[in-house]
mmCIF file as gemmi writes it, N, C-alpha and C atoms, coordinates in Angstrom:
data_model
loop_
_atom_site.group_PDB
_atom_site.id
_atom_site.type_symbol
_atom_site.label_atom_id
_atom_site.label_alt_id
_atom_site.label_comp_id
_atom_site.label_asym_id
_atom_site.label_entity_id
_atom_site.label_seq_id
_atom_site.pdbx_PDB_ins_code
_atom_site.Cartn_x
_atom_site.Cartn_y
_atom_site.Cartn_z
_atom_site.occupancy
_atom_site.B_iso_or_equiv
_atom_site.pdbx_formal_charge
_atom_site.auth_seq_id
_atom_site.auth_asym_id
_atom_site.pdbx_PDB_model_num
ATOM 1 N N . MET Axp A 1 ? -30.902 -127.251 46.769 1 0 ? 1 A 1
ATOM 2 C CA . MET Axp A 1 ? -29.305 -126.849 46.845 1 0 ? 1 A 1
ATOM 3 C C . MET Axp A 1 ? -29.3 -125.017 47.28 1 0 ? 1 A 1
ATOM 4 N N . SER Axp A 2 ? -28.748 -124.484 47.592 1 0 ? 2 A 1
ATOM 5 C CA . SER Axp A 2 ? -28.316 -123.276 48.123 1 0 ? 2 A 1
ATOM 6 C C . SER Axp A 2 ? -29.209 -123.006 49.117 1 0 ? 2 A 1
ATOM 7 N N . GLU Axp A 3 ? -28.941 -123.623 50.322 1 0 ? 3 A 1
ATOM 8 C CA . GLU Axp A 3 ? -29.674 -123.755 51.902 1 0 ? 3 A 1
ATOM 9 C C . GLU Axp A 3 ? -28.61 -122.914 52.394 1 0 ? 3 A 1
ATOM 10 N N . GLU Axp A 4 ? -28.648 -122.455 53.245 1 0 ? 4 A 1
ATOM 11 C CA . GLU Axp A 4 ? -27.878 -121.141 54.755 1 0 ? 4 A 1
ATOM 12 C C . GLU Axp A 4 ? -27.15 -122.126 55.406 1 0 ? 4 A 1
ATOM 13 N N . TYR Axp A 5 ? -26.213 -122.59 54.989 1 0 ? 5 A 1
ATOM 14 C CA . TYR Axp A 5 ? -25.316 -123.25 55.434 1 0 ? 5 A 1
ATOM 15 C C . TYR Axp A 5 ? -23.936 -123.377 54.971 1 0 ? 5 A 1
ATOM 16 N N . SER Axp A 6 ? -22.621 -123.897 55.322 1 0 ? 6 A 1
ATOM 17 C CA . SER Axp A 6 ? -21.38 -123.608 54.954 1 0 ? 6 A 1
ATOM 18 C C . SER Axp A 6 ? -20.942 -124.613 54.642 1 0 ? 6 A 1
ATOM 19 N N . TYR Axp A 7 ? -20.09 -125.257 53.88 1 0 ? 7 A 1
ATOM 20 C CA . TYR Axp A 7 ? -19.596 -126.502 53.51 1 0 ? 7 A 1
ATOM 21 C C . TYR Axp A 7 ? -18.123 -126.221 54.197 1 0 ? 7 A 1
ATOM 22 N N . PRO Axp A 8 ? -17.481 -126.897 54.858 1 0 ? 8 A 1
ATOM 23 C CA . PRO Axp A 8 ? -16.073 -127.539 55.612 1 0 ? 8 A 1
ATOM 24 C C . PRO Axp A 8 ? -15.165 -127.484 54.355 1 0 ? 8 A 1
ATOM 25 N N . ILE Axp A 9 ? -14.698 -126.339 54.369 1 0 ? 9 A 1
ATOM 26 C CA . ILE Axp A 9 ? -13.367 -126.319 53.933 1 0 ? 9 A 1
ATOM 27 C C . ILE Axp A 9 ? -12.056 -125.876 54.671 1 0 ? 9 A 1
ATOM 28 N N . ASP Axp A 10 ? -10.926 -126.223 54.25 1 0 ? 10 A 1
ATOM 29 C CA . ASP Axp A 10 ? -9.962 -126.327 55.015 1 0 ? 10 A 1
ATOM 30 C C . ASP Axp A 10 ? -8.484 -124.484 54.277 1 0 ? 10 A 1
ATOM 31 N N . VAL Axp A 11 ? -8.458 -123.751 55.295 1 0 ? 11 A 1
ATOM 32 C CA . VAL Axp A 11 ? -8.068 -122.433 54.951 1 0 ? 11 A 1
ATOM 33 C C . VAL Axp A 11 ? -7.016 -122.694 53.837 1 0 ? 11 A 1
ATOM 34 N N . ASP Axp A 12 ? -5.77 -124.083 54.084 1 0 ? 12 A 1
ATOM 35 C CA . ASP Axp A 12 ? -4.575 -124.407 53.723 1 0 ? 12 A 1
ATOM 36 C C . ASP Axp A 12 ? -4.991 -124.76 52.161 1 0 ? 12 A 1
ATOM 37 N N . TRP Axp A 13 ? -6.172 -125.346 51.691 1 0 ? 13 A 1
ATOM 38 C CA . TRP Axp A 13 ? -6.603 -125.486 50.038 1 0 ? 13 A 1
ATOM 39 C C . TRP Axp A 13 ? -6.487 -124.455 49.276 1 0 ? 13 A 1
ATOM 40 N N . THR Axp A 14 ? -6.065 -124.76 47.94 1 0 ? 14 A 1
ATOM 41 C CA . THR Axp A 14 ? -5.421 -124.197 46.691 1 0 ? 14 A 1
ATOM 42 C C . THR Axp A 14 ? -7.413 -123.455 46.67 1 0 ? 14 A 1
ATOM 43 N N . THR Axp A 15 ? -7.481 -122.614 45.753 1 0 ? 15 A 1
ATOM 44 C CA . THR Axp A 15 ? -8.621 -122.618 45.505 1 0 ? 15 A 1
ATOM 45 C C . THR Axp A 15 ? -9.783 -123.722 44.445 1 0 ? 15 A 1
ATOM 46 N N . GLU Axp A 16 ? -8.765 -124.051 43.741 1 0 ? 16 A 1
ATOM 47 C CA . GLU Axp A 16 ? -9.31 -125.376 42.815 1 0 ? 16 A 1
ATOM 48 C C . GLU Axp A 16 ? -9.466 -126.166 43.735 1 0 ? 16 A 1
ATOM 49 N N . GLU Axp A 17 ? -8.42 -126.243 44.997 1 0 ? 17 A 1
ATOM 50 C CA . GLU Axp A 17 ? -9.023 -127.779 45.971 1 0 ? 17 A 1
ATOM 51 C C . GLU Axp A 17 ? -10.756 -127.537 46.768 1 0 ? 17 A 1
ATOM 52 N N . VAL Axp A 18 ? -10.446 -125.95 46.664 1 0 ? 18 A 1
ATOM 53 C CA . VAL Axp A 18 ? -11.708 -125.653 47.49 1 0 ? 18 A 1
ATOM 54 C C . VAL Axp A 18 ? -12.94 -126.049 46.799 1 0 ? 18 A 1
ATOM 55 N N . ILE Axp A 19 ? -12.829 -125.177 45.165 1 0 ? 19 A 1
ATOM 56 C CA . ILE Axp A 19 ? -13.978 -125.814 44.147 1 0 ? 19 A 1
ATOM 57 C C . ILE Axp A 19 ? -14.16 -127.305 44.738 1 0 ? 19 A 1
ATOM 58 N N . ASP Axp A 20 ? -13.212 -128.068 44.245 1 0 ? 20 A 1
ATOM 59 C CA . ASP Axp A 20 ? -13.548 -130.223 43.798 1 0 ? 20 A 1
ATOM 60 C C . ASP Axp A 20 ? -14.214 -130.341 45.47 1 0 ? 20 A 1
ATOM 61 N N . VAL Axp A 21 ? -13.822 -130.11 46.563 1 0 ? 21 A 1
ATOM 62 C CA . VAL Axp A 21 ? -14.436 -130.493 47.438 1 0 ? 21 A 1
ATOM 63 C C . VAL Axp A 21 ? -15.989 -129.644 47.937 1 0 ? 21 A 1
ATOM 64 N N . VAL Axp A 22 ? -16.045 -128.527 47.611 1 0 ? 22 A 1
ATOM 65 C CA . VAL Axp A 22 ? -17.469 -127.454 47.321 1 0 ? 22 A 1
ATOM 66 C C . VAL Axp A 22 ? -18.59 -128.394 46.239 1 0 ? 22 A 1
ATOM 67 N N . GLN Axp A 23 ? -18 -128.457 44.76 1 0 ? 23 A 1
ATOM 68 C CA . GLN Axp A 23 ? -18.788 -129.571 43.972 1 0 ? 23 A 1
ATOM 69 C C . GLN Axp A 23 ? -18.864 -130.561 44.48 1 0 ? 23 A 1
ATOM 70 N N . PHE Axp A 24 ? -18.157 -131.746 45.356 1 0 ? 24 A 1
ATOM 71 C CA . PHE Axp A 24 ? -18.294 -132.94 45.956 1 0 ? 24 A 1
ATOM 72 C C . PHE Axp A 24 ? -19.48 -133.206 46.964 1 0 ? 24 A 1
ATOM 73 N N . PHE Axp A 25 ? -19.638 -131.891 47.544 1 0 ? 25 A 1
ATOM 74 C CA . PHE Axp A 25 ? -20.738 -131.824 48.394 1 0 ? 25 A 1
ATOM 75 C C . PHE Axp A 25 ? -21.86 -131.631 47.74 1 0 ? 25 A 1
ATOM 76 N N . GLU Axp A 26 ? -22.176 -130.351 47.024 1 0 ? 26 A 1
ATOM 77 C CA . GLU Axp A 26 ? -23.278 -129.889 46.192 1 0 ? 26 A 1
ATOM 78 C C . GLU Axp A 26 ? -23.589 -131.064 45.194 1 0 ? 26 A 1
ATOM 79 N N . ALA Axp A 27 ? -22.648 -132.539 44.993 1 0 ? 27 A 1
ATOM 80 C CA . ALA Axp A 27 ? -23.298 -133.485 44.339 1 0 ? 27 A 1
ATOM 81 C C . ALA Axp A 27 ? -23.916 -134.522 45.717 1 0 ? 27 A 1
ATOM 82 N N . VAL Axp A 28 ? -23.312 -134.01 46.601 1 0 ? 28 A 1
ATOM 83 C CA . VAL Axp A 28 ? -24.194 -134.864 47.728 1 0 ? 28 A 1
ATOM 84 C C . VAL Axp A 28 ? -25.406 -134.495 48.237 1 0 ? 28 A 1
ATOM 85 N N . GLU Axp A 29 ? -25.974 -133.133 48.191 1 0 ? 29 A 1
ATOM 86 C CA . GLU Axp A 29 ? -27.149 -132.12 48.009 1 0 ? 29 A 1
ATOM 87 C C . GLU Axp A 29 ? -27.891 -132.524 46.756 1 0 ? 29 A 1
ATOM 88 N N . ALA Axp A 30 ? -27.317 -132.673 46.113 1 0 ? 30 A 1
ATOM 89 C CA . ALA Axp A 30 ? -28.394 -133.312 44.851 1 0 ? 30 A 1
ATOM 90 C C . ALA Axp A 30 ? -28.685 -135.231 44.828 1 0 ? 30 A 1
ATOM 91 N N . ALA Axp A 31 ? -27.675 -135.737 44.988 1 0 ? 31 A 1
ATOM 92 C CA . ALA Axp A 31 ? -28.366 -136.665 45.846 1 0 ? 31 A 1
ATOM 93 C C . ALA Axp A 31 ? -29.465 -137.054 46.631 1 0 ? 31 A 1
ATOM 94 N N . SER Axp A 32 ? -28.99 -135.818 47.602 1 0 ? 32 A 1
ATOM 95 C CA . SER Axp A 32 ? -30.254 -136.143 48.511 1 0 ? 32 A 1
ATOM 96 C C . SER Axp A 32 ? -31.632 -135.592 48.439 1 0 ? 32 A 1
ATOM 97 N N . ASP Axp A 33 ? -31.281 -134.24 47.382 1 0 ? 33 A 1
ATOM 98 C CA . ASP Axp A 33 ? -32.853 -133.479 47.032 1 0 ? 33 A 1
ATOM 99 C C . ASP Axp A 33 ? -33.035 -134.459 45.508 1 0 ? 33 A 1
ATOM 100 N N . ASN Axp A 34 ? -32.913 -134.689 44.42 1 0 ? 34 A 1
ATOM 101 C CA . ASN Axp A 34 ? -33.243 -135.149 43.876 1 0 ? 34 A 1
ATOM 102 C C . ASN Axp A 34 ? -33.183 -136.876 43.187 1 0 ? 34 A 1
ATOM 103 N N . GLY Axp A 35 ? -31.862 -137.009 43.592 1 0 ? 35 A 1
ATOM 104 C CA . GLY Axp A 35 ? -30.968 -137.872 43.217 1 0 ? 35 A 1
ATOM 105 C C . GLY Axp A 35 ? -29.736 -137.63 42.186 1 0 ? 35 A 1
ATOM 106 N N . ILE Axp A 36 ? -28.874 -138.232 41.668 1 0 ? 36 A 1
ATOM 107 C CA . ILE Axp A 36 ? -27.839 -137.492 41.182 1 0 ? 36 A 1
ATOM 108 C C . ILE Axp A 36 ? -27.349 -138.832 40.011 1 0 ? 36 A 1
ATOM 109 N N . GLY Axp A 37 ? -26.616 -138.667 39.035 1 0 ? 37 A 1
ATOM 110 C CA . GLY Axp A 37 ? -26.022 -139.827 38.096 1 0 ? 37 A 1
ATOM 111 C C . GLY Axp A 37 ? -24.665 -140.391 39.114 1 0 ? 37 A 1
ATOM 112 N N . SER Axp A 38 ? -24.561 -141.409 38.85 1 0 ? 38 A 1
ATOM 113 C CA . SER Axp A 38 ? -24.004 -142.413 39.907 1 0 ? 38 A 1
ATOM 114 C C . SER Axp A 38 ? -22.334 -141.472 39.524 1 0 ? 38 A 1
ATOM 115 N N . ARG Axp A 39 ? -22.18 -141.161 37.667 1 0 ? 39 A 1
ATOM 116 C CA . ARG Axp A 39 ? -21.069 -141.578 37.169 1 0 ? 39 A 1
ATOM 117 C C . ARG Axp A 39 ? -20.429 -139.677 37.868 1 0 ? 39 A 1
ATOM 118 N N . ILE Axp A 40 ? -21.429 -139.098 37.47 1 0 ? 40 A 1
ATOM 119 C CA . ILE Axp A 40 ? -21.215 -137.568 38.146 1 0 ? 40 A 1
ATOM 120 C C . ILE Axp A 40 ? -20.58 -137.659 39.769 1 0 ? 40 A 1
ATOM 121 N N . ILE Axp A 41 ? -21.284 -138.096 40.521 1 0 ? 41 A 1
ATOM 122 C CA . ILE Axp A 41 ? -20.711 -138.079 41.802 1 0 ? 41 A 1
ATOM 123 C C . ILE Axp A 41 ? -19.433 -138.823 41.953 1 0 ? 41 A 1
ATOM 124 N N . LYS Axp A 42 ? -19.279 -140.369 41.488 1 0 ? 42 A 1
ATOM 125 C CA . LYS Axp A 42 ? -18.124 -140.921 41.493 1 0 ? 42 A 1
ATOM 126 C C . LYS Axp A 42 ? -17.059 -140.019 40.635 1 0 ? 42 A 1
ATOM 127 N N . GLU Axp A 43 ? -17.059 -138.761 39.881 1 0 ? 43 A 1
ATOM 128 C CA . GLU Axp A 43 ? -16.021 -137.977 39.442 1 0 ? 43 A 1
ATOM 129 C C . GLU Axp A 43 ? -15.674 -136.894 40.234 1 0 ? 43 A 1
ATOM 130 N N . ARG Axp A 44 ? -16.499 -136.565 41.176 1 0 ? 44 A 1
ATOM 131 C CA . ARG Axp A 44 ? -16.353 -135.274 42.18 1 0 ? 44 A 1
ATOM 132 C C . ARG Axp A 44 ? -15.82 -135.949 42.996 1 0 ? 44 A 1
ATOM 133 N N . TYR Axp A 45 ? -16.182 -137.648 43.657 1 0 ? 45 A 1
ATOM 134 C CA . TYR Axp A 45 ? -15.261 -137.805 44.702 1 0 ? 45 A 1
ATOM 135 C C . TYR Axp A 45 ? -14.219 -138.092 44.637 1 0 ? 45 A 1
ATOM 136 N N . ASN Axp A 46 ? -13.775 -138.763 43.644 1 0 ? 46 A 1
ATOM 137 C CA . ASN Axp A 46 ? -12.417 -138.803 43.213 1 0 ? 46 A 1
ATOM 138 C C . ASN Axp A 46 ? -12.003 -137.651 43.152 1 0 ? 46 A 1
ATOM 139 N N . ARG Axp A 47 ? -11.953 -136.614 42.747 1 0 ? 47 A 1
ATOM 140 C CA . ARG Axp A 47 ? -11.624 -134.967 42.943 1 0 ? 47 A 1
ATOM 141 C C . ARG Axp A 47 ? -11.356 -134.967 44.4 1 0 ? 47 A 1
ATOM 142 N N . PHE Axp A 48 ? -12.32 -135.219 45.224 1 0 ? 48 A 1
ATOM 143 C CA . PHE Axp A 48 ? -12.609 -135.003 46.756 1 0 ? 48 A 1
ATOM 144 C C . PHE Axp A 48 ? -11.29 -135.556 47.322 1 0 ? 48 A 1
ATOM 145 N N . LYS Axp A 49 ? -11.373 -136.718 46.837 1 0 ? 49 A 1
ATOM 146 C CA . LYS Axp A 49 ? -10.558 -137.889 47.759 1 0 ? 49 A 1
ATOM 147 C C . LYS Axp A 49 ? -9.037 -137.35 47.392 1 0 ? 49 A 1
ATOM 148 N N . ASN Axp A 50 ? -8.845 -136.75 46.527 1 0 ? 50 A 1
ATOM 149 C CA . ASN Axp A 50 ? -7.538 -135.876 45.941 1 0 ? 50 A 1
ATOM 150 C C . ASN Axp A 50 ? -7.032 -135.135 46.893 1 0 ? 50 A 1
ATOM 151 N N . VAL Axp A 51 ? -7.647 -134.474 47.342 1 0 ? 51 A 1
ATOM 152 C CA . VAL Axp A 51 ? -7.874 -133.045 48.109 1 0 ? 51 A 1
ATOM 153 C C . VAL Axp A 51 ? -7.567 -133.681 49.736 1 0 ? 51 A 1
ATOM 154 N N . VAL Axp A 52 ? -8.227 -134.826 49.757 1 0 ? 52 A 1
ATOM 155 C CA . VAL Axp A 52 ? -8.836 -135.042 50.989 1 0 ? 52 A 1
ATOM 156 C C . VAL Axp A 52 ? -8.334 -136.619 51.163 1 0 ? 52 A 1
ATOM 157 N N . PRO Axp A 53 ? -7.105 -136.715 51.11 1 0 ? 53 A 1
ATOM 158 C CA . PRO Axp A 53 ? -6.693 -138.481 50.542 1 0 ? 53 A 1
ATOM 159 C C . PRO Axp A 53 ? -7.239 -139.286 52.388 1 0 ? 53 A 1
ATOM 160 N N . SER Axp A 54 ? -6.856 -138.421 53.312 1 0 ? 54 A 1
ATOM 161 C CA . SER Axp A 54 ? -6.859 -139.096 54.335 1 0 ? 54 A 1
ATOM 162 C C . SER Axp A 54 ? -8.633 -139.698 55.011 1 0 ? 54 A 1
ATOM 163 N N . LYS Axp A 55 ? -8.873 -140.88 55.255 1 0 ? 55 A 1
ATOM 164 C CA . LYS Axp A 55 ? -9.564 -141.284 55.777 1 0 ? 55 A 1
ATOM 165 C C . LYS Axp A 55 ? -10.479 -140.733 57.089 1 0 ? 55 A 1
ATOM 166 N N . ALA Axp A 56 ? -9.749 -140.454 57.717 1 0 ? 56 A 1
ATOM 167 C CA . ALA Axp A 56 ? -9.635 -139.91 58.882 1 0 ? 56 A 1
ATOM 168 C C . ALA Axp A 56 ? -10.303 -137.882 58.838 1 0 ? 56 A 1
ATOM 169 N N . GLU Axp A 57 ? -9.478 -137.303 57.701 1 0 ? 57 A 1
ATOM 170 C CA . GLU Axp A 57 ? -9.895 -136.061 57.524 1 0 ? 57 A 1
ATOM 171 C C . GLU Axp A 57 ? -11.377 -136.323 56.932 1 0 ? 57 A 1
ATOM 172 N N . GLU Axp A 58 ? -11.307 -137.032 56.188 1 0 ? 58 A 1
ATOM 173 C CA . GLU Axp A 58 ? -12.219 -137.249 55.411 1 0 ? 58 A 1
ATOM 174 C C . GLU Axp A 58 ? -14.1 -137.346 56.44 1 0 ? 58 A 1
ATOM 175 N N . LYS Axp A 59 ? -13.784 -138.129 57.3 1 0 ? 59 A 1
ATOM 176 C CA . LYS Axp A 59 ? -14.927 -138.365 58.232 1 0 ? 59 A 1
ATOM 177 C C . LYS Axp A 59 ? -15.341 -137.367 59.096 1 0 ? 59 A 1
ATOM 178 N N . THR Axp A 60 ? -14.174 -136.583 59.197 1 0 ? 60 A 1
ATOM 179 C CA . THR Axp A 60 ? -14.517 -134.872 60.113 1 0 ? 60 A 1
ATOM 180 C C . THR Axp A 60 ? -15.058 -134.713 59.202 1 0 ? 60 A 1
ATOM 181 N N . LEU Axp A 61 ? -15.016 -133.738 58.005 1 0 ? 61 A 1
ATOM 182 C CA . LEU Axp A 61 ? -15.597 -133.178 56.972 1 0 ? 61 A 1
ATOM 183 C C . LEU Axp A 61 ? -16.995 -133.784 56.687 1 0 ? 61 A 1
ATOM 184 N N . PHE Axp A 62 ? -17.246 -134.745 56.518 1 0 ? 62 A 1
ATOM 185 C CA . PHE Axp A 62 ? -18.602 -135.829 56.409 1 0 ? 62 A 1
ATOM 186 C C . PHE Axp A 62 ? -19.346 -135.24 57.641 1 0 ? 62 A 1
ATOM 187 N N . ARG Axp A 63 ? -18.201 -135.114 58.897 1 0 ? 63 A 1
ATOM 188 C CA . ARG Axp A 63 ? -19.466 -134.913 59.626 1 0 ? 63 A 1
ATOM 189 C C . ARG Axp A 63 ? -19.605 -133.357 60.143 1 0 ? 63 A 1
ATOM 190 N N . GLU Axp A 64 ? -18.698 -132.539 59.771 1 0 ? 64 A 1
ATOM 191 C CA . GLU Axp A 64 ? -19.15 -131.15 59.679 1 0 ? 64 A 1
ATOM 192 C C . GLU Axp A 64 ? -20.171 -130.767 58.511 1 0 ? 64 A 1
ATOM 193 N N . PHE Axp A 65 ? -19.799 -131.362 57.732 1 0 ? 65 A 1
ATOM 194 C CA . PHE Axp A 65 ? -21.246 -131.392 56.473 1 0 ? 65 A 1
ATOM 195 C C . PHE Axp A 65 ? -22.491 -131.58 57.502 1 0 ? 65 A 1
ATOM 196 N N . LYS Axp A 66 ? -22.756 -132.872 57.959 1 0 ? 66 A 1
ATOM 197 C CA . LYS Axp A 66 ? -23.81 -133.32 58.099 1 0 ? 66 A 1
ATOM 198 C C . LYS Axp A 66 ? -24.206 -131.999 59.221 1 0 ? 66 A 1
ATOM 199 N N . GLN Axp A 67 ? -23.464 -131.945 60.14 1 0 ? 67 A 1
ATOM 200 C CA . GLN Axp A 67 ? -23.722 -131.091 61.142 1 0 ? 67 A 1
ATOM 201 C C . GLN Axp A 67 ? -24.599 -129.186 60.635 1 0 ? 67 A 1
ATOM 202 N N . SER Axp A 68 ? -23.752 -128.941 59.766 1 0 ? 68 A 1
ATOM 203 C CA . SER Axp A 68 ? -24.241 -127.965 59.158 1 0 ? 68 A 1
ATOM 204 C C . SER Axp A 68 ? -25.656 -127.806 58.145 1 0 ? 68 A 1
ATOM 205 N N . SER Axp A 69 ? -25.653 -129.265 57.14 1 0 ? 69 A 1
ATOM 206 C CA . SER Axp A 69 ? -26.522 -128.938 56.546 1 0 ? 69 A 1
ATOM 207 C C . SER Axp A 69 ? -27.528 -130.733 57.001 1 0 ? 69 A 1
ATOM 208 N N . GLY Axp A 70 ? -27.197 -131.134 57.949 1 0 ? 70 A 1
ATOM 209 C CA . GLY Axp A 70 ? -28.713 -132.203 57.797 1 0 ? 70 A 1
ATOM 210 C C . GLY Axp A 70 ? -28.31 -133.669 56.787 1 0 ? 70 A 1
ATOM 211 N N . ILE Axp A 71 ? -27.118 -133.679 56.204 1 0 ? 71 A 1
ATOM 212 C CA . ILE Axp A 71 ? -27.293 -134.143 54.883 1 0 ? 71 A 1
ATOM 213 C C . ILE Axp A 71 ? -26.351 -135.215 55.263 1 0 ? 71 A 1
ATOM 214 N N . GLU Axp A 72 ? -26.078 -136.351 55.334 1 0 ? 72 A 1
ATOM 215 C CA . GLU Axp A 72 ? -25.149 -137.767 55.356 1 0 ? 72 A 1
ATOM 216 C C . GLU Axp A 72 ? -24.102 -137.998 54.053 1 0 ? 72 A 1
ATOM 217 N N . ALA Axp A 73 ? -23.169 -137.346 54.01 1 0 ? 73 A 1
ATOM 218 C CA . ALA Axp A 73 ? -22.88 -137.688 52.922 1 0 ? 73 A 1
ATOM 219 C C . ALA Axp A 73 ? -22.505 -139.161 52.901 1 0 ? 73 A 1
ATOM 220 N N . TYR Axp A 74 ? -21.795 -139.845 53.555 1 0 ? 74 A 1
ATOM 221 C CA . TYR Axp A 74 ? -21.273 -141.12 53.854 1 0 ? 74 A 1
ATOM 222 C C . TYR Axp A 74 ? -22.617 -142.094 52.959 1 0 ? 74 A 1
ATOM 223 N N . GLN Axp A 75 ? -23.765 -141.927 53.313 1 0 ? 75 A 1
ATOM 224 C CA . GLN Axp A 75 ? -24.636 -142.395 52.694 1 0 ? 75 A 1
ATOM 225 C C . GLN Axp A 75 ? -24.3 -143.099 51.144 1 0 ? 75 A 1
ATOM 226 N N . ALA Axp A 76 ? -24.411 -141.324 50.374 1 0 ? 76 A 1
ATOM 227 C CA . ALA Axp A 76 ? -24.305 -141.618 49.126 1 0 ? 76 A 1
ATOM 228 C C . ALA Axp A 76 ? -22.632 -141.8 48.718 1 0 ? 76 A 1
ATOM 229 N N . VAL Axp A 77 ? -21.516 -142.058 49.485 1 0 ? 77 A 1
ATOM 230 C CA . VAL Axp A 77 ? -20.703 -142.58 48.928 1 0 ? 77 A 1
ATOM 231 C C . VAL Axp A 77 ? -20.613 -144.127 49.281 1 0 ? 77 A 1
ATOM 232 N N . LYS Axp A 78 ? -21.461 -144.566 50.24 1 0 ? 78 A 1
ATOM 233 C CA . LYS Axp A 78 ? -21.525 -146.243 50.331 1 0 ? 78 A 1
ATOM 234 C C . LYS Axp A 78 ? -22.715 -146.416 49.355 1 0 ? 78 A 1
ATOM 235 N N . GLN Axp A 79 ? -23.531 -145.561 48.607 1 0 ? 79 A 1
ATOM 236 C CA . GLN Axp A 79 ? -24.047 -145.968 47.617 1 0 ? 79 A 1
ATOM 237 C C . GLN Axp A 79 ? -23.46 -146.654 46.392 1 0 ? 79 A 1
ATOM 238 N N . LEU Axp A 80 ? -23.106 -145.372 46.49 1 0 ? 80 A 1
ATOM 239 C CA . LEU Axp A 80 ? -21.628 -145.596 44.796 1 0 ? 80 A 1
ATOM 240 C C . LEU Axp A 80 ? -21.292 -146.237 44.697 1 0 ? 80 A 1
ATOM 241 N N . LYS Axp A 81 ? -20.123 -146.655 45.932 1 0 ? 81 A 1
ATOM 242 C CA . LYS Axp A 81 ? -19.583 -147.689 46.026 1 0 ? 81 A 1
ATOM 243 C C . LYS Axp A 81 ? -20.469 -149.738 45.695 1 0 ? 81 A 1
ATOM 244 N N . ASP Axp A 82 ? -21.708 -149.37 46.354 1 0 ? 82 A 1
ATOM 245 C CA . ASP Axp A 82 ? -22.312 -150.429 45.838 1 0 ? 82 A 1
ATOM 246 C C . ASP Axp A 82 ? -22.863 -150.443 44.568 1 0 ? 82 A 1
ATOM 247 N N . MET Axp A 83 ? -22.644 -149.649 43.729 1 0 ? 83 A 1
ATOM 248 C CA . MET Axp A 83 ? -24.003 -149.282 42.897 1 0 ? 83 A 1
ATOM 249 C C . MET Axp A 83 ? -23.195 -149.433 41.441 1 0 ? 83 A 1
ATOM 250 N N . GLU Axp A 84 ? -24.109 -149.618 39.883 1 0 ? 84 A 1
ATOM 251 C CA . GLU Axp A 84 ? -23.226 -149.992 38.943 1 0 ? 84 A 1
ATOM 252 C C . GLU Axp A 84 ? -22.488 -148.164 38.581 1 0 ? 84 A 1
ATOM 253 N N . GLU Axp A 85 ? -21.974 -148.609 37.07 1 0 ? 85 A 1
ATOM 254 C CA . GLU Axp A 85 ? -21.745 -147.502 36.99 1 0 ? 85 A 1
ATOM 255 C C . GLU Axp A 85 ? -22.81 -146.58 36.602 1 0 ? 85 A 1
ATOM 256 N N . ASN Axp A 86 ? -23.266 -146.988 35.65 1 0 ? 86 A 1
ATOM 257 C CA . ASN Axp A 86 ? -24.422 -145.733 34.953 1 0 ? 86 A 1
ATOM 258 C C . ASN Axp A 86 ? -25.865 -145.579 35.954 1 0 ? 86 A 1
ATOM 259 N N . GLY Axp A 87 ? -26.087 -145.854 37.649 1 0 ? 87 A 1
ATOM 260 C CA . GLY Axp A 87 ? -26.972 -145.797 37.983 1 0 ? 87 A 1
ATOM 261 C C . GLY Axp A 87 ? -27.307 -144.5 38.98 1 0 ? 87 A 1
ATOM 262 N N . MET Axp A 88 ? -28.246 -144.24 39.474 1 0 ? 88 A 1
ATOM 263 C CA . MET Axp A 88 ? -28.535 -142.687 40.661 1 0 ? 88 A 1
ATOM 264 C C . MET Axp A 88 ? -28.494 -143.212 41.773 1 0 ? 88 A 1
ATOM 265 N N . VAL Axp A 89 ? -27.589 -142.229 42.741 1 0 ? 89 A 1
ATOM 266 C CA . VAL Axp A 89 ? -27.642 -142.324 44.009 1 0 ? 89 A 1
ATOM 267 C C . VAL Axp A 89 ? -29.014 -141.052 44.26 1 0 ? 89 A 1
ATOM 268 N N . LYS Axp A 90 ? -29.386 -141.702 45.232 1 0 ? 90 A 1
ATOM 269 C CA . LYS Axp A 90 ? -30.448 -140.75 46.06 1 0 ? 90 A 1
ATOM 270 C C . LYS Axp A 90 ? -30.036 -141.423 48.269 1 0 ? 90 A 1
ATOM 271 N N . ILE Axp A 91 ? -29.943 -140.252 48.269 1 0 ? 91 A 1
ATOM 272 C CA . ILE Axp A 91 ? -29.899 -140.273 50.071 1 0 ? 91 A 1
ATOM 273 C C . ILE Axp A 91 ? -31.075 -139.726 50.504 1 0 ? 91 A 1
């Protein structure tokens, strides 16, 4: 974590919404680095989806995050959907 790139955020989001989105992308980073418990990333993804309910907006943010970080958030979400509750997500 703590790479030199920015997270995709919307200036219209509240502080709490920005925090939820950033925490989700930090969980994706953790999945990329060392793996992360599925329960943690699922909770963060659910909060992310409260902020970004639109699938089109989600895809846009995932694309921006990949361009900035090189990490594919979609892979973490796909693994999460295919996994049991207490597994590990590693991308």
